[in-house]
VEXDREN-2710 file (C-alpha; in Angstrom, 1 decimal):
% VEXDREN-2710
k/r/px/py/pz
1/MET/60.6/87.2/113.2
2/LYS/57.2/88.9/113.0
3/GLU/56.5/91.9/115.1
4/PHE/53.0/93.4/115.5
5/ASN/52.0/96.3/113.3
6/ASP/49.1/98.5/113.3
7/ASN/47.7/97.5/110.0
8/ALA/47.3/94.0/110.8
9/ASN/45.9/94.8/115.0
10/GLN/49.6/94.0/115.8
11/LYS/51.9/97.0/117.3
12/SER/54.8/97.7/119.4
13/PHE/53.9/100.0/122.1
14/SER/55.8/103.1/122.7
15/PHE/56.4/104.7/126.0
16/GLY/56.2/109.1/126.1
17/GLU/60.2/109.3/125.9
18/GLY/60.4/107.3/122.8
19/PHE/60.8/103.9/124.8
20/ARG/58.9/100.9/123.6
21/MET/58.3/97.3/124.1
22/ARG/57.9/94.6/121.2
23/GLN/55.3/92.6/120.9
24/TYR/54.8/89.1/119.2
25/ASN/51.9/87.0/118.0
26/TYR/52.7/83.0/119.3
27/LYS/50.5/82.3/116.7
28/ASP/52.8/84.0/113.9
29/LEU/56.2/82.5/115.4
30/SER/58.2/79.7/114.0
31/LYS/59.8/77.5/116.3
32/ALA/63.0/79.2/115.0
33/ASP/61.5/82.3/116.0
34/ILE/60.9/81.0/119.3
35/GLN/64.4/80.2/120.1
36/LYS/65.9/83.3/118.7
37/LEU/63.2/85.3/120.9
38/ILE/64.2/83.7/124.3
39/LEU/68.0/84.1/123.5
40/ARG/69.1/86.7/126.1
41/ASN/72.9/88.0/127.8
42/THR/74.4/86.2/125.2
43/ASP/78.0/87.3/124.3
44/SER/78.4/86.4/120.9
45/ARG/81.7/88.1/120.2
46/ASN/83.1/87.2/123.2
47/GLU/83.9/91.1/124.8
48/ILE/82.7/90.1/128.2
49/ARG/84.6/86.8/128.4
50/ALA/87.8/88.9/127.4
51/LYS/87.7/91.6/130.0
52/VAL/86.9/89.2/132.3
53/GLU/89.6/86.5/131.8
54/GLN/91.8/89.9/131.9
55/ILE/90.4/90.5/135.2
56/ILE/91.1/87.1/136.3
57/ALA/94.4/87.0/135.4
58/GLU/95.6/90.2/136.9
59/VAL/93.8/89.1/140.6
60/LYS/95.5/85.5/140.0
61/ALA/99.4/87.9/139.7
62/LYS/99.0/90.4/141.9
63/GLY/96.2/89.4/144.7
64/ASP/95.1/92.2/147.3
65/ASP/97.1/94.7/144.8
66/ALA/94.7/93.8/141.9
67/LEU/91.6/94.1/144.0
68/LYS/92.8/97.5/145.4
69/SER/93.3/98.9/141.7
70/TYR/90.1/97.7/140.6
71/ALA/88.4/99.2/143.7
72/LEU/89.7/102.9/142.7
73/SER/89.1/102.0/138.6
74/PHE/85.4/100.5/139.2
75/GLU/84.2/102.0/142.5
76/LYS/86.2/105.3/142.7
77/VAL/87.4/104.3/145.9
78/GLU/90.9/104.2/147.2
79/LEU/90.8/101.0/149.9
80/ALA/93.5/101.4/153.0
81/SER/92.3/97.9/154.2
82/LEU/90.4/95.0/151.9
83/PHE/88.2/94.5/154.3
84/ILE/86.4/95.9/157.7
85/GLU/86.4/93.6/160.8
86/LYS/83.7/93.5/163.5
87/GLU/83.9/97.1/165.3
88/GLU/83.6/98.9/162.3
89/ILE/80.3/96.3/161.1
90/ASN/78.4/97.0/164.4
91/GLN/78.9/100.9/164.2
92/LEU/77.4/100.7/161.0
93/ALA/74.9/98.2/161.7
94/ASP/74.0/100.4/164.6
95/ALA/73.3/103.7/162.8
96/ILE/70.6/101.9/160.5
97/SER/66.7/102.5/161.9
98/GLU/64.9/100.4/164.2
99/ALA/61.8/100.0/161.7
100/VAL/64.5/98.9/159.1
101/LYS/65.9/96.5/161.9
102/SER/62.4/94.8/162.2
103/ALA/61.9/94.7/158.9
104/ILE/65.1/92.4/158.5
105/GLN/64.3/90.5/161.5
106/THR/61.4/89.1/159.9
107/ALA/62.9/88.3/156.6
108/TYR/65.8/86.6/158.4
109/GLN/63.4/84.2/160.7
110/ASN/61.1/83.5/157.7
111/ILE/63.8/82.7/155.3
112/LYS/65.3/80.5/158.4
113/LYS/62.2/78.8/159.1
114/PHE/61.5/77.6/154.9
115/HIS/65.6/76.8/155.0
116/GLU/65.4/74.4/158.3
117/SER/62.8/73.0/156.7
118/GLN/65.0/71.5/154.2
119/ILE/66.9/69.6/156.9
120/TYR/66.3/65.6/156.9
121/LYS/68.2/62.5/158.1
122/GLU/68.0/59.6/155.5
123/GLU/67.2/55.9/156.8
124/LYS/69.6/53.4/156.2
125/VAL/68.5/51.0/153.3
126/GLU/69.4/47.1/153.1
127/THR/69.7/46.5/149.7
128/SER/69.9/42.4/150.0
129/THR/70.8/40.8/153.1
130/GLY/74.0/41.8/155.1
131/VAL/74.6/45.1/152.7
132/SER/73.3/48.4/153.9
133/CYS/73.8/51.6/152.3
134/TRP/73.3/55.1/153.9
135/ARG/73.9/59.0/153.1
136/GLU/75.3/61.4/155.5
137/VAL/75.5/65.0/155.0
138/ARG/78.6/67.0/155.2
139/ALA/78.9/71.2/155.3
140/ILE/81.3/72.5/152.6
141/GLU/84.0/73.8/154.6
142/LYS/84.7/77.0/152.8
143/VAL/81.8/79.2/150.8
144/GLY/82.4/82.4/149.5
145/LEU/79.3/85.0/149.3
146/TYR/79.0/87.3/146.5
147/ILE/76.8/90.3/147.8
148/PRO/76.0/92.7/144.8
149/GLY/76.2/96.7/145.6
150/GLY/76.6/98.1/141.8
151/THR/73.4/100.2/140.9
152/ALA/71.4/98.7/144.2
153/VAL/72.9/97.7/147.4
154/LEU/71.2/93.7/148.0
155/PRO/71.2/93.1/151.8
156/SER/68.1/90.2/151.0
157/THR/71.2/88.6/149.0
158/PHE/73.4/88.5/152.0
159/LEU/70.3/86.8/154.2
160/MET/69.5/84.6/151.2
161/LEU/72.9/83.0/151.1
162/GLY/74.1/83.6/154.5
163/VAL/71.2/81.8/156.2
164/PRO/71.3/78.3/154.5
165/ALA/75.3/78.9/155.0
166/LYS/74.7/79.1/158.7
167/ILE/72.6/76.4/159.2
168/ALA/74.6/73.9/157.4
169/GLY/77.8/74.5/159.3
170/CYS/79.7/75.5/156.8
171/LYS/83.2/76.6/158.8
172/GLU/84.3/79.2/157.2
173/ILE/82.3/82.3/154.9
174/VAL/83.6/84.9/152.9
175/VAL/81.7/88.2/152.0
176/CYS/82.6/90.3/149.2
177/SER/80.7/93.5/148.3
178/PRO/81.9/95.9/146.4
179/PRO/82.6/99.5/148.5
180/GLN/80.6/102.5/148.6
181/LYS/82.1/106.0/148.0
182/ASP/82.9/106.4/151.7
183/GLY/85.3/102.6/151.5
184/LYS/82.7/101.0/153.5
185/VAL/79.6/98.7/153.5
186/ASN/76.0/99.8/153.7
187/GLY/74.7/100.0/157.2
188/TYR/72.0/97.2/155.8
189/ILE/74.7/94.7/155.0
190/ALA/76.2/95.3/158.1
191/TYR/73.3/94.4/160.0
192/VAL/72.9/91.2/158.4
193/ALA/76.2/90.3/158.8
194/GLN/75.7/91.3/162.4
195/LEU/72.6/89.3/162.4
196/LEU/74.6/85.9/160.9
197/GLY/77.8/86.5/163.5
198/ILE/80.0/87.4/160.4
199/ASP/83.0/89.1/161.7
200/LYS/84.8/90.5/158.6
201/ILE/83.3/91.5/155.4
202/PHE/85.9/92.2/152.0
203/LEU/85.1/95.3/150.1
204/VAL/85.6/93.8/146.8
205/GLY/82.9/93.5/144.3
206/GLY/82.7/92.3/140.4
207/ALA/84.4/89.6/138.5
208/GLN/87.2/90.4/140.7
209/ALA/85.9/89.4/143.5
210/VAL/85.2/86.0/142.4
211/ALA/88.6/85.6/140.9
212/ALA/89.9/86.0/144.6
213/MET/87.8/83.8/146.2
214/ALA/88.4/81.2/143.5
215/TYR/92.3/81.3/143.8
216/GLY/92.7/83.0/146.9
217/THR/94.8/86.4/147.7
218/GLU/97.0/87.7/150.8
219/SER/93.7/88.4/152.4
220/ILE/90.9/86.8/150.7
221/THR/90.9/82.8/151.8
222/LYS/90.5/80.3/148.4
223/VAL/86.8/79.1/148.9
224/ASP/85.3/75.6/147.9
225/LYS/82.2/77.0/146.1
226/ILE/81.3/80.1/145.2
227/PHE/77.6/81.8/145.9
228/GLY/75.6/84.7/144.1
229/PRO/73.9/86.5/141.5
230/GLY/75.4/89.4/140.0
231/ASN/75.7/91.5/135.9
232/GLN/77.3/89.4/132.8
233/TYR/80.6/90.0/134.3
234/VAL/80.2/88.4/137.4
235/THR/78.2/85.5/136.0
236/MET/81.5/84.9/133.3
237/ALA/83.6/84.6/135.9
238/LYS/82.2/82.0/137.9
239/THR/81.4/80.3/134.6
240/LEU/85.0/81.0/134.0
241/VAL/86.4/79.7/137.6
242/GLN/84.1/76.6/137.6
243/SER/86.4/75.2/134.6
244/THR/89.9/76.1/135.6
245/THR/89.8/75.2/139.7
246/ASN/88.5/72.9/141.8
247/THR/86.1/75.9/143.0
248/ALA/82.6/74.8/142.5
249/ILE/79.6/77.6/142.0
250/ASP/75.6/77.5/142.5
251/MET/74.9/78.2/139.3
252/PRO/75.2/80.9/136.7
253/ALA/73.3/83.7/138.1
254/GLY/73.3/86.2/135.8
255/PRO/71.0/89.7/135.0
256/SER/67.6/89.0/136.4
257/GLU/64.4/88.5/134.4
258/VAL/60.5/87.2/134.9
259/LEU/57.9/86.4/133.0
260/VAL/54.3/87.0/133.8
261/ILE/51.0/84.7/132.4
262/ALA/48.4/86.2/132.8
263/ASP/44.7/85.9/131.3
264/GLU/41.6/88.0/131.5
265/THR/41.4/87.6/135.4
266/ALA/44.6/89.4/136.2
267/ASN/44.6/92.9/137.1
268/PRO/46.8/95.2/135.1
269/VAL/48.5/97.1/137.5
270/PHE/49.5/94.2/139.2
271/VAL/51.0/92.8/136.3
272/ALA/52.6/96.1/135.7
273/ALA/54.1/96.8/139.0
274/ASP/55.7/93.1/138.7
275/LEU/57.1/93.7/134.9
276/LEU/59.2/97.0/136.4
277/ALA/59.9/95.4/139.6
278/GLN/62.2/93.4/137.6
279/ALA/62.7/95.7/134.7
280/GLU/64.8/98.6/137.8
281/HIS/67.0/95.7/138.5
282/GLY/69.4/96.9/135.6
283/VAL/69.7/97.5/132.3
284/ASP/70.3/93.9/131.0
285/SER/67.2/92.6/132.9
286/GLN/64.1/91.4/131.0
287/ALA/60.6/91.4/132.0
288/VAL/58.4/89.3/129.6
289/LEU/54.2/89.2/129.4
290/VAL/52.6/86.2/127.9
291/CYS/49.1/87.0/127.7
292/THR/45.6/85.1/126.4
293/ASN/44.1/88.6/126.0
294/GLN/45.1/91.8/123.7
295/GLU/42.9/93.9/125.7
296/MET/45.2/93.1/128.7
297/ILE/48.7/93.4/127.1
298/GLU/47.2/97.1/125.8
299/GLN/45.6/98.0/129.6
300/THR/49.3/96.6/131.2
301/LEU/51.7/98.3/128.9
302/VAL/49.6/101.7/129.4
303/GLU/49.7/100.9/132.8
304/VAL/53.3/100.3/132.7
305/GLU/54.1/104.0/131.2
306/ARG/52.0/105.5/134.2
307/GLN/54.0/103.5/136.7
308/LEU/57.6/104.3/134.9
309/ALA/56.8/107.6/134.9
310/VAL/57.5/108.2/138.6
311/LEU/60.1/105.5/139.4
312/PRO/63.0/106.9/140.9
313/ARG/65.0/104.3/138.6
314/LYS/63.2/105.2/135.4
315/GLU/66.0/105.7/133.1
316/ILE/67.5/102.0/134.5
317/ALA/63.5/100.5/133.9
318/ALA/63.3/102.1/130.4
319/LYS/66.1/100.5/129.2
320/ALA/65.6/97.0/130.4
321/ILE/61.4/97.5/128.9
322/GLU/63.1/98.2/125.5
323/ASN/64.8/95.0/126.0
324/SER/61.6/92.8/126.8
325/TYR/58.7/92.2/125.4
326/ALA/54.9/90.6/125.1
327/VAL/53.5/87.3/123.7
328/LEU/49.8/86.9/122.5
329/VAL/49.0/83.5/122.9
330/GLN/45.7/81.6/122.5
331/ASP/44.9/80.0/126.2
332/LEU/46.8/79.4/128.9
333/ASN/48.6/76.1/127.5
334/GLN/50.2/77.7/125.1
335/ALA/51.3/80.3/127.5
336/MET/52.6/77.3/129.5
337/ASP/54.6/76.1/126.5
338/PHE/56.4/79.2/125.7
339/SER/57.4/79.6/129.4
340/ASN/59.1/76.4/129.4
341/GLU/61.1/77.2/126.5
342/TYR/61.9/80.6/127.8
343/ALA/62.7/78.8/131.2
344/PRO/62.5/81.9/133.4
345/GLU/64.3/82.7/136.6
346/HIS/61.0/83.9/138.1
347/LEU/57.3/82.8/137.1
348/ILE/54.5/84.7/138.1
349/LEU/51.2/83.3/137.4
350/ALA/48.9/86.1/137.3
351/THR/45.5/84.5/137.1
352/ASP/42.9/83.2/139.0
353/ASN/43.1/79.7/137.0
354/TRP/46.8/79.2/138.5
355/GLN/46.3/75.5/140.3
356/GLN/45.0/74.6/136.6
357/ILE/48.6/75.0/134.8
358/THR/51.1/74.2/137.7
359/ASP/51.6/70.8/136.9
360/GLN/52.5/71.7/133.3
361/ILE/55.3/73.7/135.2
362/ILE/59.1/71.8/133.8
363/ASN/61.4/75.0/133.9
364/ALA/61.3/77.3/136.1
365/GLY/63.5/79.0/139.2
366/SER/60.5/79.9/141.5
367/VAL/57.0/80.6/141.1
368/PHE/54.7/82.8/142.4
369/ALA/51.0/82.0/141.8
370/GLY/48.1/84.0/141.9
371/ASN/47.5/87.5/142.0
372/LEU/48.6/88.9/145.2
373/THR/51.9/87.1/144.8
374/PRO/54.3/89.6/143.9
375/GLU/57.7/88.4/143.0
376/SER/58.6/90.6/145.5
377/ALA/57.7/88.6/148.3
378/GLY/60.5/86.0/147.3
379/ASP/63.0/88.4/146.6
380/TYR/62.6/89.7/150.3
381/ALA/60.7/87.9/152.9
382/SER/58.6/85.0/151.9
383/GLY/61.4/82.6/152.7
384/THR/62.5/80.7/149.6
385/ASN/65.8/81.9/148.0
386/HIS/66.0/84.1/145.4
387/THR/69.5/83.2/144.2
388/LEU/67.9/81.7/140.8
389/PRO/69.0/80.1/137.4
390/THR/68.9/82.9/134.9
391/SER/69.3/82.7/131.1
392/ALA/67.2/79.3/130.4
393/TYR/69.5/77.8/133.2
394/ALA/66.4/76.6/135.2
395/ARG/66.3/73.9/132.2
396/SER/68.9/72.4/134.6
397/TYR/69.9/74.0/137.3
398/SER/67.9/75.1/141.3
399/GLY/67.7/77.5/143.2
400/VAL/69.9/77.7/145.9
401/SER/68.9/76.0/149.2
402/LEU/70.0/74.1/152.4
403/ASP/71.4/71.4/149.8
404/SER/73.7/74.2/147.8
405/PHE/75.6/74.0/150.9
406/VAL/76.4/70.6/152.0
407/LYS/77.7/67.3/150.2
408/LYS/76.1/64.3/150.5
409/ILE/78.3/60.9/151.3
410/THR/77.4/57.7/150.8
411/PHE/78.4/54.8/153.1
412/GLN/77.8/51.0/153.0
413/HIS/78.7/48.3/155.3
414/ILE/78.6/44.5/154.3
415/SER/78.4/41.7/157.3
416/GLU/80.2/37.5/156.4
417/SER/76.2/37.2/155.2
418/GLY/75.9/39.9/153.1
419/ILE/79.4/39.4/151.2
420/LYS/78.6/35.7/151.0
421/ASN/75.4/36.8/149.2
422/LEU/76.4/39.7/147.0
423/GLY/80.1/38.7/146.1
424/PRO/79.5/36.0/143.6
425/THR/77.5/38.9/141.5
426/ILE/80.3/41.0/142.1
427/GLU/82.9/38.4/140.7
428/ILE/80.6/37.9/137.5
429/LEU/80.1/41.5/137.0
430/ALA/83.9/42.6/137.7
431/GLU/84.7/39.4/135.1
432/ILE/83.0/40.7/132.0
433/GLU/84.3/43.9/132.1
434/GLY/87.9/42.4/132.6
435/LEU/89.0/44.0/135.9
436/GLN/90.6/41.0/137.2
437/ALA/91.7/43.2/140.4
438/HIS/88.1/44.4/141.2
439/LYS/87.2/40.5/141.1
440/ASN/90.2/39.5/143.3
441/ALA/88.9/42.1/146.3
442/VAL/85.8/39.8/146.7
443/SER/87.4/36.7/146.1
444/VAL/90.0/36.8/148.5
445/ARG/87.6/37.7/151.3
446/LEU/85.2/34.8/150.2
447/SER/88.2/32.5/150.6
448/LYS/88.7/33.7/154.2
449/ILE/85.3/33.0/155.3
450/LYS/85.6/29.4/154.0
451/GLU/88.5/29.0/155.9
END
């Protein structure tokens, strides 16, 4: 793979303290190069898998004791109880400022409005005379919500998962979030629980939380489906429990990522801010810039360096930037070709010409169109869900929605005229497949009608 070099007007951009961001020219990349470039969060030596398998085995064998032991090992907290309940949740929630409460309420209302718009009832369809078919929605009874709390506490994720779960009507909602140093949860998460009417939060994080919800422990109910983003360990745990239990998962939602498509109409200050907003999530996050203009790339990376210097999470963001890169493309169509190969969790169209390319989007978790639409809006308060597929899973998964919390059951009713009309077709098809009992199930009904 050919990296830019200074002699050919191609270079990797080095930041002030030794960090650098790789740069590539699309015309220099073969198909094989592109496939290597878009790989991320791989576990080629199965090191993460082995550790997660061990954690899952411990939780299955030792239940609550294993969860308390992991809290001591990972969060350095000795827990007397694995959960807090309504009274303590209310105390924590009451301690946060009114300004923060107001902001959370605004986000809550927008998320609620967007997800309520997804409620609909399908009509019955008469597929042939006397044969009616339809679908009805039923909520998944027991769901588990994983709310990350490692280097950043995410009450926004609690809103994104809890709001549609409540709208769907899930009977039991199990919430797991890592304990803070005081052995409790952040007051912002407590306030979201209060808004949602959730009276218990389990103080469990990481792969062990996923294992607990998948298999159940003395305190934590086994759930039917697990939701929530996390690091590579959480994502691996979700993948493993889905293959070894009858517990489903929302999607593989691992380390976060953004791909920004920019042209000469973009604002380098905005683009740099968007790249860094993603980079500060964690050291394994990735921020990719795909740009039609070399000067815009250079201006953006200078701005990245300037903004990075004053970020509180500077060290985390800088390491993520090292894991990131820029690609120079010929035009927006070529940019979309690369984006669809990458299949980003977040896709930002930093161009005044965004309407010209939206029809070309095939693979993306969520799209942010235009220069005034930061990805942060979707993370917090515009209303769309921020729990999205990562690591190219946007090729086959959608983000979390109301549909994620329900099942759709098909129904059918056949009248006398319907079985007389459709019965012979069923008999013929059953016979050519050699399934005589299937044919008989129709034949006995037709015989009865003739009598």
